[in-house]
LUMZANU-619492 format. One record per residue (C-alpha): residue number from 1; residue in one letter; x, y, z. Coordinates in pm, whole numbers, plus 32768, in hexadecimal, padded with zeros to 4 digits. Example, Ala and Ser with C-alpha at 12.3 -4.5 7.8 and 13.67 -1.06 7.14 Angstrom:
2
<rec nr="1" rest="a" u="84CE" v="7E3E" w="830C"/>
<rec nr="2" rest="s" u="8557" v="7F96" w="82CA"/>
end
This chain:
393
<rec nr="1" rest="m" u="770A" v="849C" w="F0FB"/>
<rec nr="2" rest="d" u="7734" v="8395" w="F20A"/>
<rec nr="3" rest="v" u="7673" v="8268" w="F188"/>
<rec nr="4" rest="s" u="76C5" v="81A1" w="F2C1"/>
<rec nr="5" rest="a" u="760A" v="82A4" w="F38E"/>
<rec nr="6" rest="i" u="74DF" v="8281" w="F2A7"/>
<rec nr="7" rest="l" u="74DE" v="8107" w="F2D9"/>
<rec nr="8" rest="s" u="74FC" v="8135" w="F451"/>
<rec nr="9" rest="a" u="73D7" v="8227" w="F44F"/>
<rec nr="10" rest="a" u="730D" v="812C" w="F383"/>
<rec nr="11" rest="e" u="7358" v="801B" w="F47F"/>
<rec nr="12" rest="d" u="72D9" v="8104" w="F591"/>
<rec nr="13" rest="i" u="7182" v="8113" w="F4E9"/>
<rec nr="14" rest="a" u="717C" v="7FA6" w="F47A"/>
<rec nr="15" rest="d" u="7054" v="7F52" w="F55B"/>
<rec nr="16" rest="e" u="6F85" v="8066" w="F4BB"/>
<rec nr="17" rest="i" u="6FDF" v="7FF2" w="F35A"/>
<rec nr="18" rest="v" u="6F82" v="7E8C" w="F3B4"/>
<rec nr="19" rest="a" u="6E36" v="7F05" w="F441"/>
<rec nr="20" rest="w" u="6DE7" v="7FBC" w="F2FC"/>
<rec nr="21" rest="r" u="6E37" v="7E84" w="F236"/>
<rec nr="22" rest="r" u="6D5B" v="7DA5" w="F30D"/>
<rec nr="23" rest="r" u="6C34" v="7E94" w="F2F7"/>
<rec nr="24" rest="v" u="6C47" v="7E8E" w="F17B"/>
<rec nr="25" rest="h" u="6C7C" v="7D16" w="F178"/>
<rec nr="26" rest="e" u="6B46" v="7CD2" w="F24A"/>
<rec nr="27" rest="w" u="6A67" v="7D99" w="F160"/>
<rec nr="28" rest="p" u="6AD6" v="7D4D" w="EFFA"/>
<rec nr="29" rest="e" u="6A2D" v="7E00" w="EED9"/>
<rec nr="30" rest="l" u="6A31" v="7DB7" w="ED65"/>
<rec nr="31" rest="g" u="6A9E" v="7EAD" w="EC58"/>
<rec nr="32" rest="f" u="69E2" v="7FF8" w="EC52"/>
<rec nr="33" rest="e" u="692E" v="7F90" w="ED92"/>
<rec nr="34" rest="e" u="6A41" v="7FFA" w="EE85"/>
<rec nr="35" rest="e" u="6966" v="80F2" w="EF43"/>
<rec nr="36" rest="r" u="69C8" v="8080" w="F0A2"/>
<rec nr="37" rest="t" u="6B3D" v="8066" w="F050"/>
<rec nr="38" rest="a" u="6B3F" v="81B9" w="EFA4"/>
<rec nr="39" rest="a" u="6A8B" v="825E" w="F0C7"/>
<rec nr="40" rest="m" u="6B8B" v="81D1" w="F1BB"/>
<rec nr="41" rest="a" u="6CAC" v="824E" w="F0E7"/>
<rec nr="42" rest="a" u="6C12" v="83A7" w="F0BB"/>
<rec nr="43" rest="s" u="6BCE" v="83C8" w="F22F"/>
<rec nr="44" rest="a" u="6D2F" v="835F" w="F28E"/>
<rec nr="45" rest="l" u="6DC7" v="8453" w="F193"/>
<rec nr="46" rest="g" u="6CEF" v="856F" w="F211"/>
<rec nr="47" rest="d" u="6D59" v="8529" w="F377"/>
<rec nr="48" rest="l" u="6EC4" v="8538" w="F308"/>
<rec nr="49" rest="g" u="6E9A" v="868D" w="F264"/>
<rec nr="50" rest="w" u="6E96" v="8622" w="F0F7"/>
<rec nr="51" rest="r" u="6DB9" v="86CF" w="EFF6"/>
<rec nr="52" rest="v" u="6CBC" v="85C7" w="EF8E"/>
<rec nr="53" rest="r" u="6BE3" v="858A" w="EE5D"/>
<rec nr="54" rest="s" u="6AF0" v="8467" w="EE5A"/>
<rec nr="55" rest="g" u="6A2B" v="83CD" w="ED3D"/>
<rec nr="56" rest="v" u="6B52" v="83E3" w="EC4D"/>
<rec nr="57" rest="g" u="6B34" v="82D3" w="EB47"/>
<rec nr="58" rest="r" u="69E1" v="8280" w="EBE0"/>
<rec nr="59" rest="t" u="6A55" v="81F8" w="ED33"/>
<rec nr="60" rest="g" u="6BBF" v="8269" w="ED43"/>
<rec nr="61" rest="v" u="6C5F" v="835A" w="EE3A"/>
<rec nr="62" rest="v" u="6D73" v="8457" w="EDF9"/>
<rec nr="63" rest="g" u="6E3E" v="84F5" w="EF0E"/>
<rec nr="64" rest="e" u="6F38" v="8612" w="EEE3"/>
<rec nr="65" rest="l" u="7046" v="86A5" w="EFBE"/>
<rec nr="66" rest="g" u="712B" v="87C6" w="EF69"/>
<rec nr="67" rest="e" u="711B" v="88CD" w="EE59"/>
<rec nr="68" rest="g" u="7197" v="88FE" w="ECF6"/>
<rec nr="69" rest="g" u="7281" v="8824" w="EC31"/>
<rec nr="70" rest="p" u="7316" v="8730" w="EC0A"/>
<rec nr="71" rest="v" u="71F5" v="863C" w="EC4A"/>
<rec nr="72" rest="v" u="7224" v="84D1" w="ECAB"/>
<rec nr="73" rest="a" u="7101" v="83DC" w="ECC4"/>
<rec nr="74" rest="l" u="70EB" v="82A1" w="ED98"/>
<rec nr="75" rest="r" u="6FDC" v="81A5" w="ED40"/>
<rec nr="76" rest="a" u="6F28" v="808E" w="EDFB"/>
<rec nr="77" rest="d" u="6E10" v="7FBB" w="ED68"/>
<rec nr="78" rest="m" u="6CE5" v="7F72" w="EE48"/>
<rec nr="79" rest="d" u="6C0B" v="7E62" w="EDAD"/>
<rec nr="80" rest="a" u="6BDC" v="7CFB" w="EE21"/>
<rec nr="81" rest="l" u="6B83" v="7BBA" w="ED6A"/>
<rec nr="82" rest="p" u="6A4E" v="7ADA" w="ED59"/>
<rec nr="83" rest="i" u="6AF0" v="79C0" w="EE23"/>
<rec nr="84" rest="e" u="6A78" v="7911" w="EF5E"/>
<rec nr="85" rest="e" u="6B8C" v="793F" w="F061"/>
<rec nr="86" rest="a" u="6C31" v="7810" w="F100"/>
<rec nr="87" rest="s" u="6D6B" v="78B2" w="F18E"/>
<rec nr="88" rest="g" u="6D1F" v="7867" w="F2F9"/>
<rec nr="89" rest="e" u="6D76" v="79CC" w="F35E"/>
<rec nr="90" rest="p" u="6CBC" v="7A4E" w="F493"/>
<rec nr="91" rest="f" u="6C67" v="7B85" w="F3C9"/>
<rec nr="92" rest="a" u="6BE8" v="7AC4" w="F299"/>
<rec nr="93" rest="s" u="6AE2" v="7B57" w="F1B0"/>
<rec nr="94" rest="r" u="698E" v="7B95" w="F249"/>
<rec nr="95" rest="r" u="68EE" v="7B9E" w="F0F0"/>
<rec nr="96" rest="p" u="689B" v="7A47" w="F060"/>
<rec nr="97" rest="g" u="6932" v="7A0A" w="EF0C"/>
<rec nr="98" rest="l" u="6A1B" v="7B37" w="EF17"/>
<rec nr="99" rest="m" u="6B88" v="7B43" w="EF7F"/>
<rec nr="100" rest="h" u="6CC4" v="7C12" w="EF67"/>
<rec nr="101" rest="a" u="6D88" v="7AFB" w="EEBE"/>
<rec nr="102" rest="c" u="6E82" v="7BD7" w="EE06"/>
<rec nr="103" rest="g" u="6F09" v="7CBC" w="EF15"/>
<rec nr="104" rest="h" u="6E52" v="7DFC" w="EEBA"/>
<rec nr="105" rest="d" u="6DEF" v="7E21" w="F028"/>
<rec nr="106" rest="a" u="6F63" v="7E2C" w="F079"/>
<rec nr="107" rest="h" u="6F9B" v="7F2D" w="EF66"/>
<rec nr="108" rest="v" u="6E91" v="8013" w="EFFA"/>
<rec nr="109" rest="a" u="6F24" v="7FF2" w="F158"/>
<rec nr="110" rest="m" u="7089" v="8033" w="F0E5"/>
<rec nr="111" rest="l" u="701F" v="816A" w="F024"/>
<rec nr="112" rest="l" u="6F69" v="81EB" w="F157"/>
<rec nr="113" rest="g" u="70A7" v="81A4" w="F21A"/>
<rec nr="114" rest="a" u="7169" v="8273" w="F11E"/>
<rec nr="115" rest="a" u="7066" v="8388" w="F143"/>
<rec nr="116" rest="k" u="70A7" v="8394" w="F2B9"/>
<rec nr="117" rest="l" u="7221" v="8390" w="F28D"/>
<rec nr="118" rest="l" u="7213" v="84A2" w="F185"/>
<rec nr="119" rest="s" u="7128" v="857D" w="F251"/>
<rec nr="120" rest="g" u="724C" v="85C5" w="F33A"/>
<rec nr="121" rest="r" u="7341" v="8606" w="F21D"/>
<rec nr="122" rest="p" u="72D0" v="8729" w="F142"/>
<rec nr="123" rest="p" u="7333" v="86D3" w="EFDB"/>
<rec nr="124" rest="a" u="73F7" v="87AF" w="EEEA"/>
<rec nr="125" rest="g" u="72D6" v="87AC" w="EDF6"/>
<rec nr="126" rest="t" u="7195" v="86E1" w="EDF9"/>
<rec nr="127" rest="v" u="714B" v="857B" w="EE5A"/>
<rec nr="128" rest="r" u="7008" v="84EE" w="EDCA"/>
<rec nr="129" rest="l" u="6F77" v="83AB" w="EE51"/>
<rec nr="130" rest="l" u="6E96" v="82DD" w="ED6D"/>
<rec nr="131" rest="f" u="6DAE" v="81E5" w="EE19"/>
<rec nr="132" rest="q" u="6D39" v="813B" w="ECDE"/>
<rec nr="133" rest="p" u="6C04" v="8067" w="ECA3"/>
<rec nr="134" rest="s" u="6BDC" v="7F37" w="EBC5"/>
<rec nr="135" rest="e" u="6D35" v="7EC0" w="EB5E"/>
<rec nr="136" rest="e" u="6CB6" v="7D5D" w="EB35"/>
<rec nr="137" rest="s" u="6B94" v="7DAA" w="EA4A"/>
<rec nr="138" rest="a" u="6AFD" v="7EA5" w="E95A"/>
<rec nr="139" rest="d" u="69A6" v="7F47" w="E94B"/>
<rec nr="140" rest="v" u="68A3" v="7F18" w="E83A"/>
<rec nr="141" rest="e" u="6965" v="8009" w="E75D"/>
<rec nr="142" rest="g" u="6AA2" v="7F3A" w="E783"/>
<rec nr="143" rest="l" u="6B55" v="8037" w="E863"/>
<rec nr="144" rest="s" u="6C11" v="7FD8" w="E99E"/>
<rec nr="145" rest="g" u="6C45" v="80AD" w="EAD1"/>
<rec nr="146" rest="a" u="6D8B" v="8144" w="EA53"/>
<rec nr="147" rest="a" u="6CE4" v="81AD" w="E90D"/>
<rec nr="148" rest="r" u="6BC2" v="8247" w="E9CB"/>
<rec nr="149" rest="m" u="6CAA" v="8308" w="EAB5"/>
<rec nr="150" rest="i" u="6D74" v="8388" w="E98D"/>
<rec nr="151" rest="h" u="6C2F" v="83FA" w="E8EA"/>
<rec nr="152" rest="d" u="6BDB" v="84BB" w="EA28"/>
<rec nr="153" rest="g" u="6D2B" v="856E" w="EA26"/>
<rec nr="154" rest="a" u="6DE2" v="84AC" w="EB35"/>
<rec nr="155" rest="m" u="6F25" v="84A6" w="EA6A"/>
<rec nr="156" rest="q" u="6F21" v="860F" w="E9F4"/>
<rec nr="157" rest="g" u="706F" v="86B5" w="EA38"/>
<rec nr="158" rest="v" u="710E" v="8577" w="EAC4"/>
<rec nr="159" rest="d" u="7281" v="8550" w="EA78"/>
<rec nr="160" rest="a" u="72B1" v="83F1" w="EB03"/>
<rec nr="161" rest="v" u="71D7" v="82DE" w="EB96"/>
<rec nr="162" rest="f" u="723C" v="81BE" w="EC7B"/>
<rec nr="163" rest="a" u="717D" v="8088" w="ECEA"/>
<rec nr="164" rest="q" u="71CA" v="7F40" w="ED92"/>
<rec nr="165" rest="h" u="712E" v="7DE8" w="ED90"/>
<rec nr="166" rest="v" u="715C" v="7CE7" w="EEA3"/>
<rec nr="167" rest="i" u="71CF" v="7B99" w="EE1C"/>
<rec nr="168" rest="t" u="71DF" v="7A56" w="EEDF"/>
<rec nr="169" rest="e" u="72E7" v="79B7" w="EE03"/>
<rec nr="170" rest="l" u="73F0" v="7A95" w="EEA8"/>
<rec nr="171" rest="p" u="7455" v="7A99" w="F019"/>
<rec nr="172" rest="t" u="73CB" v="7BB1" w="F0EF"/>
<rec nr="173" rest="g" u="746B" v="7D00" w="F0A4"/>
<rec nr="174" rest="v" u="7527" v="7C99" w="EF68"/>
<rec nr="175" rest="v" u="74F1" v="7D9A" w="EE56"/>
<rec nr="176" rest="g" u="74CA" v="7D15" w="ECF4"/>
<rec nr="177" rest="v" u="74FD" v="7E13" w="EBE2"/>
<rec nr="178" rest="r" u="754D" v="7E26" w="EA70"/>
<rec nr="179" rest="s" u="7595" v="7F3D" w="E97C"/>
<rec nr="180" rest="g" u="74C7" v="7F48" w="E83C"/>
<rec nr="181" rest="v" u="73BD" v="7E40" w="E7FB"/>
<rec nr="182" rest="i" u="734B" v="7D9F" w="E941"/>
<rec nr="183" rest="q" u="71E9" v="7D25" w="E8F5"/>
<rec nr="184" rest="a" u="7129" v="7CBB" w="E7C3"/>
<rec nr="185" rest="s" u="7014" v="7D5D" w="E6FF"/>
<rec nr="186" rest="a" u="6EC0" v="7CB8" w="E72B"/>
<rec nr="187" rest="d" u="6D9C" v="7CBC" w="E639"/>
<rec nr="188" rest="a" u="6C4E" v="7C0E" w="E660"/>
<rec nr="189" rest="l" u="6BF1" v="7B1A" w="E54C"/>
<rec nr="190" rest="r" u="6A8E" v="7AB1" w="E4F7"/>
<rec nr="191" rest="l" u="6A40" v="79BB" w="E3DF"/>
<rec nr="192" rest="t" u="68D7" v="797E" w="E379"/>
<rec nr="193" rest="v" u="68AC" v="7851" w="E296"/>
<rec nr="194" rest="n" u="6768" v="7853" w="E1CE"/>
<rec nr="195" rest="g" u="66D5" v="7729" w="E117"/>
<rec nr="196" rest="v" u="6589" v="7677" w="E0E2"/>
<rec nr="197" rest="g" u="64ED" v="75CA" w="E20B"/>
<rec nr="198" rest="v" u="644B" v="7477" w="E1D2"/>
<rec nr="199" rest="h" u="63F5" v="7330" w="E27E"/>
<rec nr="200" rest="a" u="6537" v="7281" w="E2E3"/>
<rec nr="201" rest="a" u="64BC" v="7148" w="E22C"/>
<rec nr="202" rest="q" u="64BC" v="7209" w="E0E1"/>
<rec nr="203" rest="p" u="6606" v="72CC" w="E0DF"/>
<rec nr="204" rest="h" u="660F" v="72CB" w="DF62"/>
<rec nr="205" rest="l" u="64E8" v="73BB" w="DF5A"/>
<rec nr="206" rest="g" u="6599" v="74CB" w="E023"/>
<rec nr="207" rest="r" u="66EA" v="756D" w="E059"/>
<rec nr="208" rest="d" u="6780" v="74E2" w="E19A"/>
<rec nr="209" rest="t" u="6802" v="7603" w="E26E"/>
<rec nr="210" rest="i" u="6893" v="7517" w="E374"/>
<rec nr="211" rest="y" u="696B" v="7471" w="E26B"/>
<rec nr="212" rest="i" u="69D0" v="75C0" w="E1D4"/>
<rec nr="213" rest="a" u="6A29" v="7648" w="E32D"/>
<rec nr="214" rest="a" u="6B00" v="7515" w="E370"/>
<rec nr="215" rest="q" u="6BC2" v="754E" w="E22E"/>
<rec nr="216" rest="l" u="6BF3" v="76BB" w="E288"/>
<rec nr="217" rest="i" u="6C79" v="7664" w="E3E0"/>
<rec nr="218" rest="t" u="6D7A" v="757D" w="E342"/>
<rec nr="219" rest="a" u="6DD8" v="7677" w="E234"/>
<rec nr="220" rest="l" u="6E05" v="7792" w="E32C"/>
<rec nr="221" rest="q" u="6F27" v="76D3" w="E3C6"/>
<rec nr="222" rest="s" u="6FEB" v="7715" w="E286"/>
<rec nr="223" rest="v" u="6FD3" v="788E" w="E2AD"/>
<rec nr="224" rest="v" u="70E9" v="789E" w="E3AE"/>
<rec nr="225" rest="s" u="71AB" v="7767" w="E347"/>
<rec nr="226" rest="r" u="71B6" v="77B1" w="E1D1"/>
<rec nr="227" rest="t" u="7192" v="7928" w="E19B"/>
<rec nr="228" rest="v" u="7256" v="79C4" w="E2BD"/>
<rec nr="229" rest="d" u="73CF" v="79C1" w="E2EA"/>
<rec nr="230" rest="p" u="741B" v="78A3" w="E3DF"/>
<rec nr="231" rest="l" u="74F1" v="7995" w="E4AA"/>
<rec nr="232" rest="e" u="73CF" v="7A89" w="E4D4"/>
<rec nr="233" rest="p" u="72DA" v="7A3F" w="E5F2"/>
<rec nr="234" rest="a" u="716E" v="7A30" w="E587"/>
<rec nr="235" rest="v" u="702A" v="7991" w="E5FF"/>
<rec nr="236" rest="v" u="6EDB" v="7941" w="E560"/>
<rec nr="237" rest="s" u="6DFC" v="7888" w="E656"/>
<rec nr="238" rest="l" u="6C8A" v="7838" w="E667"/>
<rec nr="239" rest="g" u="6BE8" v="7830" w="E7BB"/>
<rec nr="240" rest="t" u="6A76" v="77F6" w="E779"/>
<rec nr="241" rest="i" u="69A2" v="7737" w="E67C"/>
<rec nr="242" rest="h" u="6829" v="7755" w="E679"/>
<rec nr="243" rest="g" u="6747" v="76A4" w="E583"/>
<rec nr="244" rest="g" u="6615" v="75C9" w="E57D"/>
<rec nr="245" rest="t" u="64FC" v="756E" w="E668"/>
<rec nr="246" rest="r" u="64D4" v="73F4" w="E646"/>
<rec nr="247" rest="g" u="65A0" v="72CB" w="E5D2"/>
<rec nr="248" rest="n" u="64B9" v="7280" w="E4AD"/>
<rec nr="249" rest="i" u="64B7" v="73E0" w="E41A"/>
<rec nr="250" rest="i" u="65CC" v="7474" w="E346"/>
<rec nr="251" rest="p" u="65CA" v="75E7" w="E3A6"/>
<rec nr="252" rest="e" u="65C5" v="76FF" w="E2A9"/>
<rec nr="253" rest="r" u="66C3" v="77C7" w="E371"/>
<rec nr="254" rest="v" u="67F8" v="778B" w="E447"/>
<rec nr="255" rest="v" u="68A6" v="78A6" w="E500"/>
<rec nr="256" rest="m" u="6A0E" v="7893" w="E57C"/>
<rec nr="257" rest="n" u="6ACB" v="7992" w="E64D"/>
<rec nr="258" rest="g" u="6C3F" v="79AF" w="E686"/>
<rec nr="259" rest="t" u="6D6D" v="7A8F" w="E6A1"/>
<rec nr="260" rest="i" u="6E86" v="7B05" w="E5BD"/>
<rec nr="261" rest="r" u="6FD0" v="7B6E" w="E65E"/>
<rec nr="262" rest="a" u="7120" v="7BEA" w="E5E5"/>
<rec nr="263" rest="l" u="7257" v="7CA0" w="E65D"/>
<rec nr="264" rest="g" u="7278" v="7D7C" w="E529"/>
<rec nr="265" rest="d" u="718E" v="7E59" w="E461"/>
<rec nr="266" rest="e" u="71EF" v="7DBD" w="E314"/>
<rec nr="267" rest="t" u="71AE" v="7C5D" w="E399"/>
<rec nr="268" rest="r" u="7064" v="7CD7" w="E424"/>
<rec nr="269" rest="r" u="6FF8" v="7D55" w="E2CD"/>
<rec nr="270" rest="r" u="7068" v="7C11" w="E226"/>
<rec nr="271" rest="l" u="6FA0" v="7B3E" w="E31B"/>
<rec nr="272" rest="h" u="6E66" v="7C07" w="E2D3"/>
<rec nr="273" rest="s" u="6E95" v="7BDA" w="E15D"/>
<rec nr="274" rest="e" u="6EE0" v="7A66" w="E170"/>
<rec nr="275" rest="v" u="6DB7" v="7A19" w="E253"/>
<rec nr="276" rest="r" u="6CD2" v="7AC0" w="E156"/>
<rec nr="277" rest="r" u="6D72" v="79FB" w="E03B"/>
<rec nr="278" rest="v" u="6D4D" v="78AD" w="E0EE"/>
<rec nr="279" rest="a" u="6BDE" v="78FA" w="E137"/>
<rec nr="280" rest="g" u="6BA7" v="78DF" w="DFC0"/>
<rec nr="281" rest="i" u="6BAC" v="7765" w="DFEC"/>
<rec nr="282" rest="a" u="6A41" v="7780" w="E059"/>
<rec nr="283" rest="q" u="69D8" v="77EE" w="DEFE"/>
<rec nr="284" rest="a" u="6A95" v="76D0" w="DE5C"/>
<rec nr="285" rest="l" u="69CA" v="75E4" w="DF36"/>
<rec nr="286" rest="g" u="687D" v="767D" w="DED6"/>
<rec nr="287" rest="g" u="6847" v="776F" w="DFF6"/>
<rec nr="288" rest="d" u="68D9" v="78BD" w="E055"/>
<rec nr="289" rest="c" u="698E" v="7954" w="E17F"/>
<rec nr="290" rest="e" u="696B" v="7AB2" w="E20B"/>
<rec nr="291" rest="v" u="6AB0" v="7B2A" w="E2AB"/>
<rec nr="292" rest="e" u="6AAE" v="7C36" w="E3B6"/>
<rec nr="293" rest="i" u="6BFB" v="7CA9" w="E446"/>
<rec nr="294" rest="s" u="6BCC" v="7DAC" w="E558"/>
<rec nr="295" rest="g" u="6CFE" v="7E81" w="E592"/>
<rec nr="296" rest="g" u="6D5D" v="7E4E" w="E6FD"/>
<rec nr="297" rest="y" u="6EA4" v="7EAE" w="E7A3"/>
<rec nr="298" rest="p" u="6FDD" v="7F04" w="E6DD"/>
<rec nr="299" rest="v" u="7136" v="7E82" w="E737"/>
<rec nr="300" rest="t" u="71AE" v="7F0A" w="E886"/>
<rec nr="301" rest="l" u="72EF" v="7FD0" w="E85B"/>
<rec nr="302" rest="n" u="73CF" v="803C" w="E97A"/>
<rec nr="303" rest="s" u="7496" v="817A" w="E946"/>
<rec nr="304" rest="p" u="760D" v="8131" w="E96F"/>
<rec nr="305" rest="d" u="7652" v="8269" w="EA3E"/>
<rec nr="306" rest="l" u="753D" v="8215" w="EB35"/>
<rec nr="307" rest="v" u="75B8" v="80AE" w="EB4F"/>
<rec nr="308" rest="e" u="7710" v="8132" w="EBA3"/>
<rec nr="309" rest="l" u="767A" v="8219" w="ECAB"/>
<rec nr="310" rest="l" u="75B6" v="80FB" w="ED48"/>
<rec nr="311" rest="s" u="76E8" v="8018" w="ED3F"/>
<rec nr="312" rest="s" u="77B8" v="811E" w="EDF0"/>
<rec nr="313" rest="v" u="76AF" v="8151" w="EEFC"/>
<rec nr="314" rest="t" u="768D" v="7FD8" w="EF30"/>
<rec nr="315" rest="r" u="7803" v="7FA3" w="EF58"/>
<rec nr="316" rest="e" u="7820" v="80BD" w="F055"/>
<rec nr="317" rest="m" u="76E9" v="805B" w="F118"/>
<rec nr="318" rest="l" u="76F2" v="7EDF" w="F10D"/>
<rec nr="319" rest="g" u="7847" v="7E74" w="F089"/>
<rec nr="320" rest="d" u="78C8" v="7DF0" w="EF3C"/>
<rec nr="321" rest="e" u="784B" v="7C92" w="EF82"/>
<rec nr="322" rest="m" u="76E2" v="7D09" w="EF8C"/>
<rec nr="323" rest="l" u="76E6" v="7D87" w="EE24"/>
<rec nr="324" rest="h" u="7685" v="7C85" w="ED1F"/>
<rec nr="325" rest="e" u="7681" v="7CB3" w="EBA5"/>
<rec nr="326" rest="t" u="753A" v="7C11" w="EB45"/>
<rec nr="327" rest="e" u="74CF" v="7B79" w="E9FA"/>
<rec nr="328" rest="p" u="73AB" v="7BF9" w="E92C"/>
<rec nr="329" rest="t" u="7264" v="7B42" w="E95D"/>
<rec nr="330" rest="m" u="713A" v="7B01" w="E87D"/>
<rec nr="331" rest="g" u="705B" v="7B92" w="E989"/>
<rec nr="332" rest="a" u="6FCE" v="7CEA" w="E938"/>
<rec nr="333" rest="e" u="6F93" v="7E29" w="EA00"/>
<rec nr="334" rest="d" u="6ECD" v="7F62" w="E9B5"/>
<rec nr="335" rest="f" u="6FEC" v="8021" w="EA56"/>
<rec nr="336" rest="s" u="7068" v="800D" w="E8EE"/>
<rec nr="337" rest="l" u="6F69" v="811B" w="E897"/>
<rec nr="338" rest="l" u="6FEC" v="8202" w="E9A7"/>
<rec nr="339" rest="a" u="7151" v="81C3" w="E932"/>
<rec nr="340" rest="r" u="70EE" v="8240" w="E7D6"/>
<rec nr="341" rest="e" u="707D" v="838A" w="E86B"/>
<rec nr="342" rest="a" u="71C6" v="83C5" w="E925"/>
<rec nr="343" rest="r" u="7309" v="8310" w="E971"/>
<rec nr="344" rest="g" u="72AD" v="81DF" w="EA3D"/>
<rec nr="345" rest="c" u="733F" v="80D2" w="EB1B"/>
<rec nr="346" rest="i" u="7288" v="7FAD" w="EBB6"/>
<rec nr="347" rest="f" u="734A" v="7EBF" w="EC92"/>
<rec nr="348" rest="r" u="7305" v="7D72" w="ED38"/>
<rec nr="349" rest="l" u="731D" v="7D51" w="EEB0"/>
<rec nr="350" rest="g" u="7355" v="7BFB" w="EF4B"/>
<rec nr="351" rest="a" u="724E" v="7B9D" w="F04C"/>
<rec nr="352" rest="t" u="7293" v="7A37" w="F0BC"/>
<rec nr="353" rest="a" u="7350" v="79F2" w="F1FF"/>
<rec nr="354" rest="r" u="7497" v="793B" w="F1C6"/>
<rec nr="355" rest="g" u="746B" v="77C7" w="F1F1"/>
<rec nr="356" rest="q" u="72F6" v="77D9" w="F1AE"/>
<rec nr="357" rest="e" u="724B" v="7745" w="F07C"/>
<rec nr="358" rest="p" u="71C8" v="785F" w="EFA0"/>
<rec nr="359" rest="t" u="7053" v="786F" w="EF61"/>
<rec nr="360" rest="l" u="6FD0" v="78B0" w="EE04"/>
<rec nr="361" rest="g" u="6F3F" v="79FC" w="ED99"/>
<rec nr="362" rest="h" u="6DD1" v="79ED" w="ED2D"/>
<rec nr="363" rest="s" u="6DA1" v="78B7" w="EE06"/>
<rec nr="364" rest="p" u="6CBF" v="7884" w="EF37"/>
<rec nr="365" rest="g" u="6DEA" v="7848" w="F01B"/>
<rec nr="366" rest="f" u="6EB0" v="7981" w="EFBD"/>
<rec nr="367" rest="r" u="6F69" v="7A1B" w="F0E5"/>
<rec nr="368" rest="v" u="7057" v="7B3F" w="F114"/>
<rec nr="369" rest="d" u="716C" v="7B5A" w="F219"/>
<rec nr="370" rest="e" u="7103" v="7CA1" w="F2BF"/>
<rec nr="371" rest="r" u="726A" v="7CF1" w="F321"/>
<rec nr="372" rest="v" u="7292" v="7D70" w="F1BE"/>
<rec nr="373" rest="l" u="7197" v="7E8A" w="F1EF"/>
<rec nr="374" rest="p" u="727C" v="7F8F" w="F293"/>
<rec nr="375" rest="v" u="738A" v="7F37" w="F196"/>
<rec nr="376" rest="g" u="72A3" v="7F86" w="F074"/>
<rec nr="377" rest="a" u="7230" v="80CB" w="F117"/>
<rec nr="378" rest="a" u="7399" v="8137" w="F14D"/>
<rec nr="379" rest="l" u="7401" v="80E3" w="EFE8"/>
<rec nr="380" rest="l" u="72E6" v="81AE" w="EF51"/>
<rec nr="381" rest="t" u="7334" v="82D4" w="F034"/>
<rec nr="382" rest="a" u="74A8" v="82CF" w="EFE7"/>
<rec nr="383" rest="c" u="7470" v="82AF" w="EE6F"/>
<rec nr="384" rest="a" u="7385" v="83DA" w="EE6E"/>
<rec nr="385" rest="l" u="746D" v="84B8" w="EF3B"/>
<rec nr="386" rest="r" u="75A5" v="8457" w="EE7B"/>
<rec nr="387" rest="f" u="74FC" v="8493" w="ED2B"/>
<rec nr="388" rest="l" u="747E" v="85E9" w="ED94"/>
<rec nr="389" rest="g" u="75D2" v="8642" w="EE24"/>
<rec nr="390" rest="s" u="768F" v="85DA" w="ECED"/>
<rec nr="391" rest="e" u="7599" v="8684" w="EC00"/>
<rec nr="392" rest="a" u="75A2" v="87C6" w="ECCA"/>
<rec nr="393" rest="k" u="771C" v="87D1" w="ECA7"/>
end
């Protein structure tokens, strides 16, 4: 397989890939609302001769090319974020308060680029494309887009699954990859402190939930620092606190929401246990605390053989200097769910022009160097073809 020819072919359709990206960027949609994006993807796949299923995982799209096994899946997430765009791009969001601030628009475009490249290269097996909804959030039942697509059979029969994520911390075209653990687990934490509400001038007649919540916040800092091995990454953070209506009323309830993250399953279980133990402080102070830990995403694991395949493709296509061994992050990805259904590999793709200051993901000014788009399309195409070729042998 000539990976240089695949990259050259991707460069030939770069304008089309950029156009796809800009169309998605202009019309961002939140999780499980990606109707316009999904329709565009389904239409493009149909025009390219792929077999298409829509409404998978509620708003997801699945495309297939080829027959029989082995089966390799390529995934792109489609959802945007509730952020007001301030990037200055001429194709900025047309929807107030919504923005593609994490690069999912680029992921959709690169996967469509791969679809076009693959349509002219019949695979030795089956390629399945997953245009996935709602990576950034879960529905009322606590399920993300990957979980919903799995439930609808999108991963049935899949032998391997690849995905990529643009990252502005790396120069354009640099591939960041790691074998084994690459991203953390993430669980949602909700603490509800209950007490007795009274007039703020008579605190002795009630049970002060504000005070109890403050003690809990302080105590929670000991969970990581005093119960987890210092060499083991872990996070317990609170992001919201809601309680009270006026300055002269002690509320009967305070609600706090946060996140629990780890790079190992045992550490994850320990954090859950220790958070529940620390919450017992509320009872010692005369109130009580309800603890809800919603199982989110598990640790993301990259299969060593797929990492080696990607590394080989990257070296041949882009050169040794464009391959970067990346460190694990405490960020989480619901690709982790797909990678528990089959061997998986998610890699990071640099998207900041050399010499430029990187913009931050999930920020109003987030920007992507569009020269990376044909590179990403070529990498996905080459990984799929090489995997099918090696498995067939």
